[in-house]
C-alpha positions as CSV (number, residue, x, y, z in Angstrom):
1,M,0.0,0.0,0.0
2,P,2.0,3.0,-1.2
3,G,0.1,5.4,1.1
4,Y,1.4,3.7,4.1
5,M,5.0,3.0,3.1
6,R,6.3,5.9,5.3
7,M,4.6,4.8,8.5
8,P,6.5,5.0,11.7
9,V,8.4,1.9,12.8
10,I,6.1,-0.9,13.8
11,T,7.4,-3.1,16.6
12,L,5.5,-6.3,17.5
13,Q,6.8,-9.6,18.8
14,L,4.7,-12.7,19.3
15,M,5.6,-15.7,21.3
16,P,4.0,-19.2,21.1
17,G,0.6,-19.0,22.6
18,D,0.1,-15.2,22.4
19,L,-3.2,-13.8,21.2
20,V,-2.8,-10.1,20.1
21,L,-6.0,-8.1,19.6
22,V,-5.6,-5.1,17.3
23,D,-8.2,-2.4,16.8
24,A,-8.0,-1.7,13.1
25,P,-11.0,0.4,11.9
26,N,-9.3,1.1,8.5
27,S,-9.8,-2.0,6.5
28,A,-7.2,-1.2,3.9
29,L,-4.6,-0.6,6.6
30,A,-5.6,-3.8,8.3
31,A,-5.1,-5.8,5.1
32,W,-1.7,-4.1,4.6
33,F,-0.7,-5.1,8.1
34,A,-1.8,-8.7,7.6
35,D,0.2,-8.8,4.4
36,L,3.2,-7.4,6.3
37,C,2.9,-10.2,8.9
38,C,2.9,-12.7,6.0
39,G,6.0,-11.3,4.4
40,L,4.2,-9.9,1.4
41,V,5.1,-6.2,1.8
42,P,8.5,-4.8,0.5
43,L,10.3,-3.0,3.3
44,A,12.1,0.3,3.2
45,G,13.9,-0.7,6.4
46,G,13.8,-3.1,9.3
47,A,12.8,-6.8,9.1
48,V,9.8,-9.0,9.5
49,R,10.6,-12.5,10.8
50,F,8.5,-15.6,11.0
51,L,9.8,-18.6,13.1
52,G,13.0,-16.7,13.4
53,R,13.6,-16.3,9.7
54,D,13.6,-13.0,7.8
55,W,11.1,-13.0,5.0
56,E,13.2,-10.9,2.7
57,S,16.3,-13.0,3.0
58,M,14.5,-16.3,2.1
59,P,14.4,-17.9,-1.3
60,H,11.0,-17.4,-2.9
61,H,10.1,-21.1,-2.8
62,Y,11.1,-21.4,0.9
63,A,9.1,-18.3,1.8
64,A,6.1,-19.8,0.0
65,A,6.4,-23.0,1.9
66,L,6.6,-21.1,5.2
67,R,3.4,-19.3,4.4
68,G,1.8,-22.7,4.5
69,R,2.3,-22.5,8.3
70,I,0.1,-19.3,8.5
71,G,-3.6,-19.6,8.7
72,R,-5.4,-16.4,7.5
73,V,-9.0,-15.3,7.4
74,F,-9.1,-12.7,4.7
75,A,-11.6,-9.8,5.2
76,T,-12.5,-10.0,1.5
77,G,-12.8,-13.8,1.3
78,A,-10.0,-14.3,-1.2
79,W,-11.7,-17.3,-2.9
80,I,-10.7,-18.7,-6.3
81,E,-14.1,-18.3,-8.0
82,S,-13.5,-21.0,-10.6
83,L,-13.1,-23.7,-7.9
84,D,-15.6,-25.0,-5.4
85,V,-15.2,-24.0,-1.8
86,A,-14.0,-27.4,-0.6
87,T,-11.1,-27.3,-3.1
88,N,-10.3,-23.7,-2.1
89,I,-10.0,-24.9,1.5
90,L,-7.8,-27.9,0.7
91,L,-5.6,-26.5,-2.0
92,P,-3.1,-24.5,0.2
93,Q,-2.4,-27.5,2.4
94,L,-2.2,-29.9,-0.6
95,H,0.4,-27.6,-2.0
96,H,2.4,-27.2,1.2
97,T,2.2,-30.6,3.0
98,R,2.9,-34.3,2.5
99,R,-0.2,-35.4,4.4
100,E,-2.5,-37.6,2.5
101,A,-5.4,-35.9,0.7
102,A,-8.0,-38.1,2.4
103,A,-6.6,-37.2,5.9
104,L,-6.7,-33.5,5.1
105,R,-10.3,-33.8,3.8
106,E,-11.4,-35.6,7.0
107,K,-9.7,-33.0,9.2
108,A,-11.3,-30.2,7.1
109,A,-14.7,-31.8,7.4
110,Q,-14.3,-32.1,11.2
111,L,-13.4,-28.4,11.3
112,A,-16.3,-27.5,9.1
113,R,-18.7,-29.2,11.6
114,S,-17.1,-27.4,14.5
115,F,-17.8,-24.0,12.7
116,G,-21.4,-24.9,12.1
117,L,-21.3,-26.4,8.6
118,P,-22.7,-29.9,7.8
119,G,-19.6,-30.6,5.8
120,L,-17.3,-29.1,3.2
121,P,-19.3,-26.9,0.7
122,M,-19.0,-28.4,-2.7
123,E,-20.4,-25.3,-4.6
124,R,-18.5,-22.4,-6.0
125,P,-18.1,-19.4,-3.7
126,A,-20.7,-17.3,-5.5
127,N,-23.3,-20.0,-4.8
128,V,-22.6,-20.4,-1.1
129,P,-24.4,-18.1,1.4
130,P,-22.1,-15.4,2.8
131,E,-22.4,-16.7,6.4
132,D,-21.3,-20.2,5.2
133,C,-18.4,-18.7,3.3
134,A,-17.3,-17.0,6.6
135,R,-17.4,-20.4,8.3
136,A,-15.5,-22.0,5.4
137,A,-12.8,-19.2,5.6
138,C,-12.2,-20.2,9.3
139,V,-11.9,-23.9,8.2
140,R,-9.2,-22.9,5.7
141,A,-7.3,-20.8,8.2
142,F,-7.2,-23.5,10.9
143,L,-6.5,-26.5,8.7
144,G,-2.9,-27.6,8.7
145,E,-1.8,-26.9,12.3
146,P,-0.7,-23.3,11.7
147,A,2.1,-21.7,13.7
148,L,0.5,-18.2,13.2
149,L,-3.1,-17.2,12.7
150,V,-4.0,-13.8,11.1
151,L,-7.7,-13.2,11.5
152,E,-9.0,-10.1,9.6
153,S,-12.3,-9.0,11.1
154,P,-13.6,-12.6,11.2
155,L,-16.9,-11.4,12.8
156,Q,-17.7,-8.7,10.3
157,E,-21.3,-8.2,9.3
158,R,-22.3,-9.2,12.9
159,R,-21.5,-12.9,12.5
160,S,-21.5,-13.3,16.3
161,E,-22.5,-16.9,16.0
162,L,-18.9,-17.6,14.9
163,L,-17.4,-16.1,18.1
164,L,-17.5,-19.2,20.4
165,P,-16.3,-21.6,17.7
166,L,-13.5,-19.2,16.8
167,L,-12.5,-18.7,20.4
168,N,-12.4,-22.5,20.9
169,A,-10.4,-23.0,17.7
170,V,-7.9,-20.3,18.7
171,A,-7.6,-21.7,22.2
172,A,-6.8,-25.1,20.8
173,A,-4.2,-23.7,18.4
174,R,-2.6,-21.7,21.1
175,N,-2.4,-24.8,23.3
176,E,-0.4,-26.4,20.4
177,G,2.0,-23.4,20.4
178,A,0.4,-21.2,17.7
179,A,0.3,-17.4,18.1
180,A,-2.6,-15.4,16.8
181,I,-3.4,-11.8,15.6
182,W,-7.0,-10.8,15.7
183,L,-7.7,-7.6,13.7
184,A,-11.0,-6.1,14.8
185,D,-13.0,-3.7,12.7
186,S,-16.6,-3.4,13.7
187,D,-15.8,-6.6,15.5
188,P,-17.6,-6.8,18.9
189,V,-14.6,-8.4,20.6
190,W,-12.7,-5.1,20.9
191,G,-15.1,-3.8,23.5
192,D,-15.3,-7.1,25.3
193,R,-13.0,-7.0,28.4
194,S,-13.3,-10.7,28.9
195,F,-11.7,-11.4,25.5
196,P,-8.6,-13.5,26.3
197,A,-6.0,-11.3,24.5
198,T,-2.5,-11.4,25.9
199,S,-2.0,-7.8,24.6
200,R,-4.0,-5.1,22.8
201,F,-2.9,-2.6,20.2
202,R,-4.5,0.1,18.0
203,L,-3.4,0.3,14.3
204,S,-3.5,3.7,12.6
205,D,-1.5,5.7,10.1
206,Q,0.6,6.7,13.2
207,G,1.7,3.1,13.6
208,L,0.9,0.4,16.1
209,A,0.3,1.6,19.7
210,P,-0.3,-0.5,22.8
211,V,-3.7,-0.1,24.5
212,R,-4.7,-0.9,28.0
213,R,-7.1,-3.7,28.5
214,S,-9.8,-1.4,29.9
215,A,-9.9,0.7,26.7
């Protein structure tokens, strides 16, 4: 995002099990920050590291493989419209893992049920209701035992029915050593003092600023 290339230095370090909640009312800036965490933003200075490795110093194929360890819920969906939703869900892991396709499909179906779907949607994204696409996006993010979760406003459009399944999935991933970043837009979790964040920040064109829990 050229408009944000001169932002102040952003400093954020996540340890295994951390859950960082970020107030990010600017959706374009939130998407830029999510891309930054995934090593997709060219840097004018500094470094972004994942699992101790600098994104910019890695060979392209190695960086692509490491992104297979990141589970991301995109605010815009980011579906390949020519493929059915089930294939969209499975494709990243089929590309980045040696696990058998049948085992991946079974795990994906299990996750789908945990998020309120009867199974993996076999229709193309345009033919799946938005609320089911939101559930499917969560399945895609949590499939493959991610080391990092980047959740862009996963409860947008008041999809509050996803809150408990998401919290359960995040808790399970954190117990396995994953870290998570939850970017909140109109997300109701920002005002929820009981939300189990280990730290809170506010993202603006002034950078990333820590916020007290009571804010």
